[in-house]
DSSP file (Angstrom, degrees, kcal/mol; ACC not computed):
  #  RESIDUE AA STRUCTURE BP1 BP2  ACC     N-H-->O    O-->H-N    N-H-->O    O-->H-N    TCO  KAPPA ALPHA  PHI   PSI    X-CA   Y-CA   Z-CA
    1    1 A M              0   0    0      0, 0.0     2,-0.1     0, 0.0     0, 0.0   0.000 360.0 360.0 360.0 135.5    3.7  132.9   37.7
    2    2 A D    >>  -     0   0    0      1,-0.1     4,-1.3     4,-0.0     3,-0.5  -0.382 360.0-107.4 -83.8 165.9    3.8  136.1   39.8
    3    3 A G  H 3> S+     0   0    0      1,-0.2     4,-2.3     2,-0.2     5,-0.2   0.775 114.6  63.8 -62.1 -29.1    6.1  136.7   42.8
    4    4 A K  H 3> S+     0   0    0      1,-0.2     4,-2.2     2,-0.2    -1,-0.2   0.900 101.5  49.7 -65.5 -40.9    3.2  136.4   45.2
    5    5 A G  H <> S+     0   0    0     -3,-0.5     4,-1.9     2,-0.2    -1,-0.2   0.901 111.5  48.2 -64.9 -41.5    2.5  132.8   44.3
    6    6 A V  H  X S+     0   0    0     -4,-1.3     4,-2.7     2,-0.2    -2,-0.2   0.902 111.3  51.5 -65.2 -41.4    6.1  131.8   44.8
    7    7 A G  H  X S+     0   0    0     -4,-2.3     4,-2.5     1,-0.2    -2,-0.2   0.901 110.8  46.4 -63.8 -41.6    6.2  133.6   48.1
    8    8 A S  H  X S+     0   0    0     -4,-2.2     4,-2.0     2,-0.2    -1,-0.2   0.845 112.3  51.4 -71.7 -31.7    3.2  131.8   49.4
    9    9 A L  H  X S+     0   0    0     -4,-1.9     4,-2.3     2,-0.2    -2,-0.2   0.924 111.5  47.5 -66.2 -44.4    4.5  128.5   48.2
   10   10 A L  H  X S+     0   0    0     -4,-2.7     4,-2.5     1,-0.2    -2,-0.2   0.912 111.2  51.2 -62.3 -43.1    7.8  129.1   50.0
   11   11 A S  H  X S+     0   0    0     -4,-2.5     4,-2.7     1,-0.2    -1,-0.2   0.899 109.2  50.9 -60.9 -41.3    5.9  130.1   53.1
   12   12 A S  H  X S+     0   0    0     -4,-2.0     4,-2.5     2,-0.2    -1,-0.2   0.910 110.6  48.7 -62.4 -43.2    3.9  126.9   53.0
   13   13 A V  H  X S+     0   0    0     -4,-2.3     4,-2.5     2,-0.2    -2,-0.2   0.913 112.8  47.8 -63.4 -43.2    7.1  124.8   52.6
   14   14 A I  H  X S+     0   0    0     -4,-2.5     4,-2.6     2,-0.2    -2,-0.2   0.920 112.0  49.7 -64.1 -44.2    8.7  126.6   55.5
   15   15 A D  H  X S+     0   0    0     -4,-2.7     4,-2.1     2,-0.2    -2,-0.2   0.919 112.9  46.9 -61.6 -43.9    5.6  126.2   57.7
   16   16 A K  H  X S+     0   0    0     -4,-2.5     4,-2.4     1,-0.2    -1,-0.2   0.907 112.5  49.6 -64.5 -41.6    5.4  122.4   56.9
   17   17 A A  H  X S+     0   0    0     -4,-2.5     4,-2.5     2,-0.2    -2,-0.2   0.893 109.2  52.9 -64.4 -39.5    9.1  122.0   57.5
   18   18 A G  H  X S+     0   0    0     -4,-2.6     4,-2.3     2,-0.2    -2,-0.2   0.905 111.1  45.8 -61.9 -42.7    8.7  123.8   60.9
   19   19 A F  H  X S+     0   0    0     -4,-2.1     4,-2.7     2,-0.2     5,-0.2   0.907 111.6  52.2 -66.5 -41.2    5.9  121.5   61.9
   20   20 A A  H  X S+     0   0    0     -4,-2.4     4,-2.4     1,-0.2    -2,-0.2   0.908 111.2  46.9 -62.4 -41.7    7.9  118.5   60.8
   21   21 A V  H  X S+     0   0    0     -4,-2.5     4,-2.5     2,-0.2    -1,-0.2   0.922 112.7  49.3 -65.3 -44.4   10.9  119.5   62.8
   22   22 A A  H  X S+     0   0    0     -4,-2.3     4,-2.2     2,-0.2    -2,-0.2   0.913 114.2  45.1 -62.1 -43.5    8.8  120.2   65.9
   23   23 A M  H  X S+     0   0    0     -4,-2.7     4,-2.7     2,-0.2    -1,-0.2   0.889 112.4  51.2 -68.4 -39.1    7.0  116.9   65.7
   24   24 A H  H  X S+     0   0    0     -4,-2.4     4,-2.2    -5,-0.2    -2,-0.2   0.913 110.4  49.7 -62.4 -42.8   10.3  115.1   65.1
   25   25 A D  H  X S+     0   0    0     -4,-2.5     4,-2.0     2,-0.2    -2,-0.2   0.927 111.6  48.7 -60.3 -47.3   11.8  116.8   68.1
   26   26 A L  H  X S+     0   0    0     -4,-2.2     4,-1.7     1,-0.2    -2,-0.2   0.916 111.7  48.7 -60.8 -45.2    8.7  115.7   70.2
   27   27 A L  H  X S+     0   0    0     -4,-2.7     4,-1.9     1,-0.2    -1,-0.2   0.854 108.5  54.3 -66.1 -35.0    8.9  112.1   69.0
   28   28 A G  H  X S+     0   0    0     -4,-2.2     4,-2.0     1,-0.2    -1,-0.2   0.903 108.5  48.6 -63.2 -41.5   12.7  112.0   69.8
   29   29 A H  H  X S+     0   0    0     -4,-2.0     4,-2.7     1,-0.2    -2,-0.2   0.823 107.1  56.8 -68.7 -30.5   12.0  113.1   73.4
   30   30 A A  H  X S+     0   0    0     -4,-1.7     4,-2.3     2,-0.2    -1,-0.2   0.909 107.0  48.4 -65.4 -41.3    9.3  110.5   73.7
   31   31 A V  H  X S+     0   0    0     -4,-1.9     4,-2.2     2,-0.2    -2,-0.2   0.940 113.5  46.9 -62.7 -46.8   11.8  107.8   72.8
   32   32 A T  H  X S+     0   0    0     -4,-2.0     4,-2.6     1,-0.2     5,-0.2   0.922 112.3  50.1 -61.1 -45.0   14.3  109.1   75.3
   33   33 A A  H  X S+     0   0    0     -4,-2.7     4,-2.7     1,-0.2    -1,-0.2   0.889 109.4  51.8 -61.8 -40.0   11.6  109.4   78.0
   34   34 A E  H  X S+     0   0    0     -4,-2.3     4,-2.2     2,-0.2    -1,-0.2   0.918 111.3  46.5 -64.1 -43.8   10.5  105.8   77.3
   35   35 A V  H  X S+     0   0    0     -4,-2.2     4,-2.0     2,-0.2    -2,-0.2   0.920 114.9  47.0 -63.8 -44.5   14.0  104.5   77.7
   36   36 A M  H  X S+     0   0    0     -4,-2.6     4,-2.8     2,-0.2     5,-0.2   0.885 109.6  53.7 -65.7 -38.7   14.6  106.5   80.9
   37   37 A M  H  X S+     0   0    0     -4,-2.7     4,-2.4     1,-0.2     5,-0.2   0.927 109.1  48.7 -61.6 -44.8   11.3  105.4   82.3
   38   38 A N  H  X S+     0   0    0     -4,-2.2     4,-2.4     1,-0.2    -1,-0.2   0.902 112.5  49.5 -59.7 -41.9   12.2  101.7   81.8
   39   39 A S  H  X S+     0   0    0     -4,-2.0     4,-2.7     2,-0.2    -2,-0.2   0.915 111.1  47.4 -66.7 -44.2   15.6  102.4   83.4
   40   40 A V  H  X S+     0   0    0     -4,-2.8     4,-2.1     2,-0.2    -2,-0.2   0.944 114.6  46.0 -63.6 -47.8   14.2  104.1   86.5
   41   41 A I  H  X S+     0   0    0     -4,-2.4     4,-2.1    -5,-0.2     5,-0.2   0.934 115.6  46.2 -61.2 -47.2   11.5  101.4   87.0
   42   42 A S  H  X S+     0   0    0     -4,-2.4     4,-2.5    -5,-0.2    -1,-0.2   0.899 111.4  51.9 -63.1 -41.8   14.0   98.6   86.6
   43   43 A A  H  < S+     0   0    0     -4,-2.7    -1,-0.2     1,-0.2    -2,-0.2   0.879 112.4  46.1 -63.2 -37.6   16.6  100.3   88.8
   44   44 A R  H  < S+     0   0    0     -4,-2.1    -1,-0.2    -5,-0.2    -2,-0.2   0.853 119.1  39.4 -74.3 -34.6   14.0  100.7   91.6
   45   45 A L  H  < S+     0   0    0     -4,-2.1    -2,-0.2    -5,-0.2    -1,-0.2   0.744 100.9  83.8 -88.8 -24.5   12.7   97.1   91.3
   46   46 A G     <  -     0   0    0     -4,-2.5     3,-0.1    -5,-0.2     4,-0.0  -0.475  60.2-154.9 -83.1 152.2   15.9   95.2   90.7
   47   47 A R  S    S+     0   0    0      1,-0.2     2,-0.3    -2,-0.1   119,-0.2   0.739  76.3   9.8 -95.1 -27.4   18.3   94.1   93.5
   48   48 A D  S  > S-     0   0    0    118,-0.1     4,-2.8     1,-0.1     5,-0.2  -0.895  87.0 -90.5-145.6 174.6   21.5   94.0   91.5
   49   49 A L  H  > S+     0   0    0     -2,-0.3     4,-2.4     1,-0.2     5,-0.2   0.868 122.2  51.2 -60.1 -40.1   22.9   95.0   88.1
   50   50 A G  H  > S+     0   0    0      2,-0.2     4,-2.2     1,-0.2    -1,-0.2   0.915 113.2  44.5 -62.6 -43.6   22.0   91.6   86.5
   51   51 A E  H  > S+     0   0    0      2,-0.2     4,-2.8     1,-0.2     5,-0.2   0.894 112.2  52.7 -67.9 -40.3   18.4   91.8   87.7
   52   52 A I  H  X S+     0   0    0     -4,-2.8     4,-2.6     2,-0.2    -2,-0.2   0.932 111.0  47.3 -59.9 -46.2   18.1   95.4   86.7
   53   53 A T  H  X S+     0   0    0     -4,-2.4     4,-2.5    -5,-0.2     5,-0.3   0.906 112.2  49.6 -63.2 -43.4   19.3   94.6   83.2
   54   54 A L  H  X>S+     0   0    0     -4,-2.2     4,-2.6     2,-0.2     5,-0.8   0.928 112.6  47.2 -62.4 -45.7   17.0   91.7   82.9
   55   55 A L  I  X>S+     0   0    0     -4,-2.8     5,-2.8     3,-0.2     4,-1.2   0.931 114.2  47.9 -59.6 -45.7   14.0   93.7   84.1
   56   56 A E  I  <>S+     0   0    0     -4,-2.6     5,-0.5    -5,-0.2    -2,-0.2   0.897 121.3  33.3 -65.1 -41.9   14.8   96.6   81.8
   57   57 A T  I  <5S+     0   0    0     -4,-2.5    -1,-0.2    -5,-0.2    -2,-0.2   0.804 132.4  22.9 -87.6 -29.6   15.3   94.5   78.6
   58   58 A K  I  <5S+     0   0    0     -4,-2.6    -3,-0.2    -5,-0.3    -2,-0.2   0.761 128.4  22.1-111.1 -30.9   12.8   91.6   79.1
   59   59 A A  I ><<S+     0   0    0     -4,-1.2     3,-1.4    -5,-0.8     4,-0.5   0.883 116.2  44.3-109.0 -58.7   10.0   92.6   81.5
   60   60 A I  G > <S+     0   0    0     -5,-2.8     3,-1.6     1,-0.3    -4,-0.2   0.885 109.3  57.8 -62.5 -40.1    9.4   96.4   81.8
   61   61 A S  G 3 <S+     0   0    0     -6,-0.6    -1,-0.3    -5,-0.5    -2,-0.1   0.671  97.9  63.5 -65.9 -15.3    9.6   97.1   78.1
   62   62 A Q  G <  S+     0   0    0     -3,-1.4    -1,-0.3     2,-0.1    -2,-0.2   0.653  86.3  91.0 -81.6 -16.2    6.8   94.6   77.5
   63   63 A L  S <  S-     0   0    0     -3,-1.6    -4,-0.0    -4,-0.5     2,-0.0  -0.412  88.8-100.3 -76.1 154.2    4.3   96.7   79.5
   64   64 A S     >  -     0   0    0      1,-0.1     4,-2.3    -2,-0.1     5,-0.2  -0.319  32.6-112.0 -66.4 159.1    2.2   99.3   77.8
   65   65 A V  H  > S+     0   0    0      1,-0.2     4,-2.6     2,-0.2     5,-0.2   0.912 119.4  51.9 -60.2 -42.7    3.4  102.9   78.1
   66   66 A N  H  > S+     0   0    0      1,-0.2     4,-2.2     2,-0.2    -1,-0.2   0.888 109.0  50.3 -62.7 -38.1    0.4  103.7   80.2
   67   67 A A  H  > S+     0   0    0      2,-0.2     4,-2.4     1,-0.2    -1,-0.2   0.896 111.2  49.0 -65.3 -40.0    1.1  100.8   82.5
   68   68 A R  H  X S+     0   0    0     -4,-2.3     4,-2.8     2,-0.2    -2,-0.2   0.895 110.3  50.4 -67.4 -39.2    4.8  102.0   82.9
   69   69 A I  H  X S+     0   0    0     -4,-2.6     4,-2.5     2,-0.2    -2,-0.2   0.930 112.2  47.6 -63.5 -43.4    3.7  105.5   83.6
   70   70 A S  H  X S+     0   0    0     -4,-2.2     4,-2.3     2,-0.2    -2,-0.2   0.896 112.6  49.0 -63.4 -40.7    1.3  104.2   86.3
   71   71 A L  H  X S+     0   0    0     -4,-2.4     4,-2.4     2,-0.2    -2,-0.2   0.917 111.8  48.8 -65.0 -43.9    4.1  102.0   87.8
   72   72 A L  H  X S+     0   0    0     -4,-2.8     4,-2.9     1,-0.2    -2,-0.2   0.904 110.1  52.3 -60.7 -41.7    6.5  104.9   87.8
   73   73 A E  H  X S+     0   0    0     -4,-2.5     4,-2.5     2,-0.2    -2,-0.2   0.916 109.3  48.9 -62.0 -43.0    3.9  107.0   89.5
   74   74 A E  H  X S+     0   0    0     -4,-2.3     4,-2.6     2,-0.2    -2,-0.2   0.916 112.7  48.2 -62.1 -43.7    3.4  104.3   92.2
   75   75 A I  H  X S+     0   0    0     -4,-2.4     4,-2.0     2,-0.2     6,-0.3   0.938 112.3  48.6 -61.7 -47.3    7.1  104.1   92.8
   76   76 A M  H  X>S+     0   0    0     -4,-2.9     5,-1.8     1,-0.2     6,-1.2   0.897 113.4  46.9 -62.4 -40.6    7.5  107.9   93.0
   77   77 A Q  H  <5S+     0   0    0     -4,-2.5     3,-0.4     1,-0.2    -1,-0.2   0.913 111.7  50.1 -67.3 -42.3    4.6  108.2   95.4
   78   78 A S  H  <5S+     0   0    0     -4,-2.6    -1,-0.2     1,-0.2    -2,-0.2   0.830 116.9  41.2 -67.3 -29.9    5.9  105.3   97.6
   79   79 A E  H  <5S-     0   0    0     -4,-2.0    -1,-0.2    -5,-0.2    -2,-0.2   0.553 110.3-119.5 -91.6  -9.5    9.4  106.9   97.8
   80   80 A G  T >X5S+     0   0    0     -4,-0.9     3,-0.8    -3,-0.4     4,-0.5   0.624  77.1 126.7  79.3  12.7    8.1  110.4   98.2
   81   81 A W  H 3>< +     0   0    0     -5,-1.8     4,-2.1    -6,-0.3     3,-0.4   0.703  53.5  76.9 -75.7 -19.2    9.8  111.5   94.9
   82   82 A D  H 34 S+     0   0    0     -6,-1.2    -1,-0.2     1,-0.2    -5,-0.1   0.766  91.4  55.0 -65.1 -23.9    6.7  112.9   93.5
   83   83 A Y  H <4 S+     0   0    0     -3,-0.8    -1,-0.2    -7,-0.2    -2,-0.2   0.854 111.8  42.6 -74.8 -34.5    7.1  116.0   95.8
   84   84 A D  H  < S+     0   0    0     -4,-0.5    -2,-0.2    -3,-0.4    -1,-0.2   0.780 127.6  30.8 -79.9 -27.6   10.6  116.6   94.4
   85   85 A F    ><  +     0   0    0     -4,-2.1     3,-1.0     1,-0.1     4,-0.4  -0.569  68.9 158.4-130.0  67.7    9.6  115.9   90.8
   86   86 A P  T 3  S+     0   0    0      0, 0.0    -1,-0.1     0, 0.0    -4,-0.1   0.648  71.4  53.7 -71.3 -14.8    6.0  117.0   90.5
   87   87 A F  T 3> S+     0   0    0      1,-0.1     4,-2.3     2,-0.1     5,-0.3   0.578  83.7  85.8 -97.0 -10.0    6.0  117.5   86.7
   88   88 A V  H <> S+     0   0    0     -3,-1.0     4,-2.5     1,-0.2     5,-0.2   0.954  93.9  39.2 -58.7 -56.2    7.4  114.1   85.6
   89   89 A I  H  > S+     0   0    0     -4,-0.4     4,-2.7     2,-0.2     5,-0.2   0.934 117.4  47.4 -66.2 -48.5    4.1  112.1   85.5
   90   90 A P  H  > S+     0   0    0      0, 0.0     4,-2.3     0, 0.0    -1,-0.2   0.906 114.8  47.4 -61.0 -38.7    1.9  114.9   84.0
   91   91 A V  H  X S+     0   0    0     -4,-2.3     4,-3.1     2,-0.2    -2,-0.2   0.925 112.1  49.7 -67.5 -43.0    4.5  115.6   81.3
   92   92 A L  H  X S+     0   0    0     -4,-2.5     4,-2.6    -5,-0.3     5,-0.3   0.921 111.4  48.9 -61.4 -43.4    4.9  111.9   80.5
   93   93 A R  H  X S+     0   0    0     -4,-2.7     4,-1.9     1,-0.2    -1,-0.2   0.940 115.3  43.7 -61.2 -46.3    1.1  111.5   80.2
   94   94 A A  H  X S+     0   0    0     -4,-2.3     4,-2.4    -5,-0.2    -2,-0.2   0.905 113.3  52.5 -65.3 -41.2    0.8  114.6   77.9
   95   95 A L  H  X S+     0   0    0     -4,-3.1     4,-2.5     1,-0.2    -2,-0.2   0.934 113.2  41.4 -61.4 -48.4    3.9  113.5   75.9
   96   96 A F  H  X S+     0   0    0     -4,-2.6     4,-2.1     2,-0.2    -1,-0.2   0.802 112.1  55.6 -75.7 -26.6    2.7  110.0   75.2
   97   97 A S  H  X S+     0   0    0     -4,-1.9     4,-2.0    -5,-0.3    -1,-0.2   0.936 112.1  43.5 -64.0 -46.1   -0.9  111.2   74.5
   98   98 A M  H  X S+     0   0    0     -4,-2.4     4,-2.6     2,-0.2     5,-0.2   0.896 111.0  54.8 -65.8 -40.6    0.5  113.6   71.9
   99   99 A R  H  X S+     0   0    0     -4,-2.5     4,-2.5     1,-0.2    -1,-0.2   0.925 109.3  48.2 -58.3 -43.6    2.8  110.9   70.5
  100  100 A N  H  X S+     0   0    0     -4,-2.1     4,-2.0     2,-0.2    -1,-0.2   0.890 110.0  51.8 -65.5 -39.0   -0.2  108.6   70.1
  101  101 A K  H  < S+     0   0    0     -4,-2.0    -2,-0.2     1,-0.2    -1,-0.2   0.931 114.0  43.7 -61.3 -44.4   -2.2  111.4   68.4
  102  102 A L  H >< S+     0   0    0     -4,-2.6     3,-0.8     1,-0.2    -2,-0.2   0.873 115.6  48.0 -68.6 -37.2    0.6  112.1   65.9
  103  103 A A  H 3< S+     0   0    0     -4,-2.5    -1,-0.2    -5,-0.2    -2,-0.2   0.783 116.3  42.5 -75.8 -26.2    1.2  108.4   65.3
  104  104 A H  T 3< S+     0   0    0     -4,-2.0    21,-0.4    -5,-0.2     2,-0.3  -0.030 106.6  66.8-114.6  30.6   -2.4  107.5   64.7
  105  105 A S  S <  S-     0   0    0     -3,-0.8     2,-0.4    19,-0.1    19,-0.2  -0.955  71.3-123.8-143.5 164.3   -3.6  110.4   62.6
  106  106 A L  E     -A  123   0A   0     17,-3.3    17,-2.7    -2,-0.3     2,-0.4  -0.891  27.2-116.9-110.3 138.6   -2.9  111.8   59.1
  107  107 A A  E     +A  122   0A   0     -2,-0.4    15,-0.2    15,-0.2     3,-0.1  -0.600  35.2 173.1 -71.4 128.5   -1.7  115.3   58.4
  108  108 A Y  E     -     0   0A   0     13,-3.4     2,-0.3     1,-0.4    14,-0.2   0.726  52.9 -52.1-108.1 -32.7   -4.5  117.0   56.4
  109  109 A G  E     -A  121   0A   0     12,-1.5    12,-3.3     2,-0.0    -1,-0.4  -0.984  46.4 -97.8 175.1 178.6   -3.2  120.6   56.3
  110  110 A L  E     -A  120   0A   0     -2,-0.3     2,-0.4    10,-0.2    10,-0.2  -0.946  24.5-161.4-122.3 144.5   -1.9  123.6   58.0
  111  111 A E  E     -A  119   0A   0      8,-2.8     8,-2.4    -2,-0.4     2,-0.5  -0.985   9.0-146.4-125.5 137.3   -3.8  126.7   59.0
  112  112 A A  E     -A  118   0A   0     -2,-0.4     6,-0.2     6,-0.2     2,-0.1  -0.867  16.2-141.5-100.7 134.3   -2.3  130.1   59.8
  113  113 A S    >   -     0   0    0      4,-3.0     3,-1.5    -2,-0.5     6,-0.0  -0.472  25.6-110.0 -87.5 165.7   -4.0  132.2   62.5
  114  114 A E  T 3  S+     0   0    0      1,-0.3    -1,-0.1    -2,-0.1    -2,-0.0   0.793 119.7  59.3 -64.6 -26.6   -4.5  135.9   62.3
  115  115 A A  T 3  S-     0   0    0      2,-0.1    -1,-0.3     1,-0.0    -3,-0.0   0.519 123.5-104.6 -80.5  -4.4   -1.9  136.2   65.1
  116  116 A G  S <  S+     0   0    0     -3,-1.5    -2,-0.1     1,-0.3     2,-0.1   0.397  76.4 134.0  99.4  -2.7    0.7  134.5   63.0
  117  117 A G        -     0   0    0     -5,-0.0    -4,-3.0     1,-0.0     2,-0.4  -0.421  48.1-132.0 -78.7 156.7    0.6  131.1   64.7
  118  118 A M  E     -A  112   0A   0     -6,-0.2    19,-2.7    -2,-0.1    20,-0.4  -0.867  16.9-167.3-111.3 144.8    0.4  127.8   62.8
  119  119 A T  E     -AB 111 136A   0     -8,-2.4    -8,-2.8    -2,-0.4     2,-0.4  -0.997  14.7-139.0-131.9 132.4   -1.9  124.9   63.5
  120  120 A A  E     -AB 110 135A   0     15,-2.9    15,-2.5    -2,-0.4     2,-0.6  -0.747  12.9-147.6 -88.1 135.8   -1.7  121.4   62.0
  121  121 A V  E     -AB 109 134A   0    -12,-3.3   -13,-3.4    -2,-0.4   -12,-1.5  -0.929  22.8-177.2-103.6 124.0   -5.0  119.9   61.0
  122  122 A R  E     -AB 107 133A   0     11,-3.1    11,-2.8    -2,-0.6     2,-0.4  -0.942  15.8-150.8-126.1 144.2   -5.0  116.1   61.5
  123  123 A W  E     -AB 106 132A   0    -17,-2.7   -17,-3.3    -2,-0.4     2,-0.4  -0.909  11.4-173.0-111.7 139.1   -7.5  113.4   60.8
  124  124 A S  E     - B   0 131A   0      7,-2.4     7,-2.9    -2,-0.4     2,-0.5  -0.963  10.9-149.0-127.8 152.6   -7.9  110.2   62.7
  125  125 A F  E     + B   0 130A   0    -21,-0.4     2,-0.4    -2,-0.4     5,-0.2  -0.977  20.1 167.6-124.4 125.2  -10.1  107.3   61.9
  126  126 A R  E >  S- B   0 129A   0      3,-2.3     3,-2.1    -2,-0.5    -2,-0.0  -0.957  71.8 -18.9-142.8 121.6  -11.6  105.0   64.5
  127  127 A R  T 3  S-     0   0    0     -2,-0.4     3,-0.1     1,-0.3    -1,-0.1   0.858 127.3 -51.0  51.5  41.6  -14.4  102.5   63.9
  128  128 A G  T 3  S+     0   0    0      1,-0.2     2,-0.4     0, 0.0    -1,-0.3   0.355 113.1 116.9  84.1  -5.9  -15.4  104.2   60.6
  129  129 A A  E <   -B  126   0A   0     -3,-2.1    -3,-2.3     2,-0.0     2,-0.5  -0.796  56.0-142.7 -99.2 138.0  -15.6  107.7   62.2
  130  130 A V  E     -B  125   0A   0     -2,-0.4     2,-0.5    -5,-0.2    -5,-0.2  -0.849  14.9-167.8 -98.8 129.6  -13.4  110.5   61.1
  131  131 A T  E     -B  124   0A   0     -7,-2.9    -7,-2.4    -2,-0.5     2,-0.5  -0.968   6.3-154.8-117.5 131.4  -12.2  112.9   63.7
  132  132 A E  E     +B  123   0A   0     -2,-0.5     2,-0.4    -9,-0.2    -9,-0.2  -0.907  16.8 177.6-106.7 132.7  -10.6  116.2   62.8
  133  133 A E  E     -B  122   0A   0    -11,-2.8   -11,-3.1    -2,-0.5     2,-0.4  -0.987  18.8-146.9-134.0 142.7   -8.2  117.8   65.4
  134  134 A T  E     -B  121   0A   0     -2,-0.4   -13,-0.2   -13,-0.2   -24,-0.0  -0.915  11.1-168.7-109.6 138.6   -6.1  120.9   65.2
  135  135 A I  E     -B  120   0A   0    -15,-2.5   -15,-2.9    -2,-0.4     2,-0.1  -0.965  17.2-137.1-128.8 113.3   -2.8  121.1   67.1
  136  136 A P  E >>  -B  119   0A   0      0, 0.0     4,-1.5     0, 0.0     3,-0.7  -0.417  15.7-129.5 -67.7 142.7   -1.0  124.4   67.4
  137  137 A I  H 3> S+     0   0    0    -19,-2.7     4,-2.8     1,-0.2     5,-0.2   0.824 109.0  62.7 -61.9 -29.9    2.7  124.4   66.8
  138  138 A E  H 3> S+     0   0    0    -20,-0.4     4,-2.6     1,-0.2    -1,-0.2   0.864 100.9  52.4 -62.5 -35.0    3.2  126.2   70.1
  139  139 A T  H <> S+     0   0    0     -3,-0.7     4,-2.4     2,-0.2    -1,-0.2   0.932 111.6  45.0 -65.0 -45.6    1.6  123.2   71.9
  140  140 A I  H  X S+     0   0    0     -4,-1.5     4,-2.4     2,-0.2    -2,-0.2   0.920 115.5  46.8 -65.8 -44.0    4.0  120.8   70.2
  141  141 A M  H  X S+     0   0    0     -4,-2.8     4,-2.1     2,-0.2    -2,-0.2   0.905 113.6  48.2 -66.8 -40.4    7.0  123.0   70.9
  142  142 A G  H  X S+     0   0    0     -4,-2.6     4,-2.3    -5,-0.2    -2,-0.2   0.914 113.0  47.4 -65.4 -42.3    6.1  123.6   74.5
  143  143 A L  H  X S+     0   0    0     -4,-2.4     4,-3.0    -5,-0.2    -2,-0.2   0.887 110.6  52.5 -67.0 -38.0    5.5  119.9   75.1
  144  144 A A  H  X S+     0   0    0     -4,-2.4     4,-2.2    -5,-0.2    -1,-0.2   0.903 109.6  49.5 -62.4 -40.6    8.8  119.1   73.5
  145  145 A R  H  X S+     0   0    0     -4,-2.1     4,-1.8     2,-0.2    -2,-0.2   0.935 114.4  44.1 -63.7 -46.9   10.6  121.6   75.7
  146  146 A S  H  X S+     0   0    0     -4,-2.3     4,-2.4     1,-0.2    -2,-0.2   0.911 113.0  52.0 -63.5 -43.3    8.9  120.1   78.9
  147  147 A A  H  X S+     0   0    0     -4,-3.0     4,-3.1     1,-0.2     5,-0.3   0.864 106.4  53.8 -64.2 -36.3    9.6  116.6   77.7
  148  148 A E  H  X S+     0   0    0     -4,-2.2     4,-2.6     2,-0.2     5,-0.5   0.935 110.0  47.0 -63.5 -44.9   13.3  117.3   77.1
  149  149 A A  H  X>S+     0   0    0     -4,-1.8     5,-1.9     2,-0.2     4,-1.7   0.912 117.1  43.4 -63.2 -42.8   13.7  118.6   80.7
  150  150 A V  I  <>S+     0   0    0     -4,-2.4     5,-2.7     3,-0.2     6,-0.3   0.951 119.2  41.7 -67.7 -49.2   11.8  115.6   82.1
  151  151 A A  I  <5S+     0   0    0     -4,-3.1    -2,-0.2    -5,-0.2    -3,-0.2   0.879 125.2  32.5 -69.1 -39.1   13.6  113.0   80.0
  152  152 A M  I  <5S+     0   0    0     -4,-2.6    -3,-0.2    -5,-0.3    -1,-0.2   0.831 133.6  16.5 -91.4 -33.0   17.1  114.4   80.2
  153  153 A V  I  X5S+     0   0    0     -4,-1.7     4,-2.0    -5,-0.5     3,-0.3   0.866 125.4  39.2-106.9 -63.5   17.3  116.0   83.6
  154  154 A E  I  ><S+     0   0    0     -5,-1.9     4,-2.3     1,-0.3    -3,-0.2   0.884 116.7  50.1 -63.3 -40.3   14.6  114.9   86.0
  155  155 A M  H  ><S+     0   0    0     -5,-2.7     4,-2.3    -6,-0.3    -1,-0.3   0.833 107.8  55.9 -67.8 -29.8   14.6  111.2   84.9
  156  156 A S  H  > S+     0   0    0     -3,-0.3     4,-2.0    -6,-0.3    -2,-0.2   0.919 108.6  46.8 -65.4 -43.1   18.4  111.1   85.3
  157  157 A F  H  X S+     0   0    0     -4,-2.0     4,-2.0     1,-0.2    -2,-0.2   0.905 112.1  50.5 -64.0 -41.4   18.0  112.3   88.9
  158  158 A L  H  X S+     0   0    0     -4,-2.3     4,-2.3     1,-0.2    -2,-0.2   0.892 107.5  54.4 -62.1 -39.4   15.3  109.7   89.5
  159  159 A H  H  X S+     0   0    0     -4,-2.3     4,-1.6     2,-0.2    -1,-0.2   0.915 107.0  50.2 -61.2 -44.3   17.5  107.0   88.0
  160  160 A V  H  < S+     0   0    0     -4,-2.0    -1,-0.2     1,-0.2     3,-0.2   0.915 113.2  46.4 -60.6 -43.5   20.3  107.9   90.5
  161  161 A R  H  < S+     0   0    0     -4,-2.0    -1,-0.2     1,-0.2    -2,-0.2   0.849 111.4  52.7 -66.0 -34.5   17.9  107.7   93.4
  162  162 A A  H  < S+     0   0    0     -4,-2.3    -1,-0.2    -5,-0.2    -2,-0.2   0.759  84.5  99.0 -77.8 -25.0   16.4  104.4   92.1
  163  163 A L  S  < S-     0   0    0     -4,-1.6  -119,-0.1    -3,-0.2  -120,-0.1  -0.360  79.8-113.0 -65.7 140.1   19.6  102.5   91.8
  164  164 A P    >>  -     0   0    0      0, 0.0     3,-1.4     0, 0.0     4,-0.9  -0.301  24.8-110.2 -70.1 158.7   20.4  100.1   94.7
  165  165 A A  H 3> S+     0   0    0      1,-0.3     4,-1.7     2,-0.2     3,-0.5   0.829 115.5  67.2 -58.9 -32.4   23.3  100.9   97.0
  166  166 A S  H 3>>S+     0   0    0      1,-0.2     5,-1.8  -119,-0.2     4,-0.5   0.817  93.6  59.6 -60.1 -29.6   25.2   97.8   95.6
  167  167 A Y  H X45S+     0   0    0     -3,-1.4     3,-0.6     1,-0.2    -1,-0.2   0.915 110.1  40.8 -62.3 -43.0   25.4   99.6   92.2
  168  168 A W  H 3<5S+     0   0    0     -4,-0.9    -2,-0.2    -3,-0.5    -1,-0.2   0.718 112.9  53.9 -80.0 -21.6   27.3  102.5   93.8
  169  169 A M  H 3<5S-     0   0    0     -4,-1.7    -1,-0.2     0, 0.0    -2,-0.2   0.442 104.4-127.2 -92.3  -1.0   29.5  100.2   96.0
  170  170 A A  T <<5       0   0    0     -3,-0.6    -3,-0.2    -4,-0.5    -4,-0.1   0.874 360.0 360.0  56.8  41.0   30.6   98.1   93.0
  171  171 A E      <       0   0    0     -5,-1.8    -4,-0.1    -6,-0.1    -1,-0.1   0.445 360.0 360.0 -85.8 360.0   29.5   94.9   94.7
């Protein structure tokens, strides 16, 4: 085997590993965002710590992700928080849309562009029809970066705002 074949094999392995890391990172942020979303909604709807905990563990988590995003959006609009945190809802919608694409499709291959970017080719199957979609690694990495900021920072600030005064007064 010549050196060129080994190099292209190594490049393929590195490209696949890079995509796997990017997707893993994105999925990790989706989990964090989901937990934070449950916490913010529960904190806003509950009157005391016991009720907040019950809502978070038994009720809110039973709703679909889209229903929780819509509920969070309603809460944010009613409280005026959407002006302070305008990216939360759009990032959450994009994040969970991408999570669903990744979860409900099969990796088919990788394509390299002339500019040096990598694109994942994924197949999904619905009602007997095969759909092929390409997802650039830059899209996944950018969404992961946005999701991290929303899940770790903005949702933390929302959580603080959503908690009732009794939480802070140790009543």
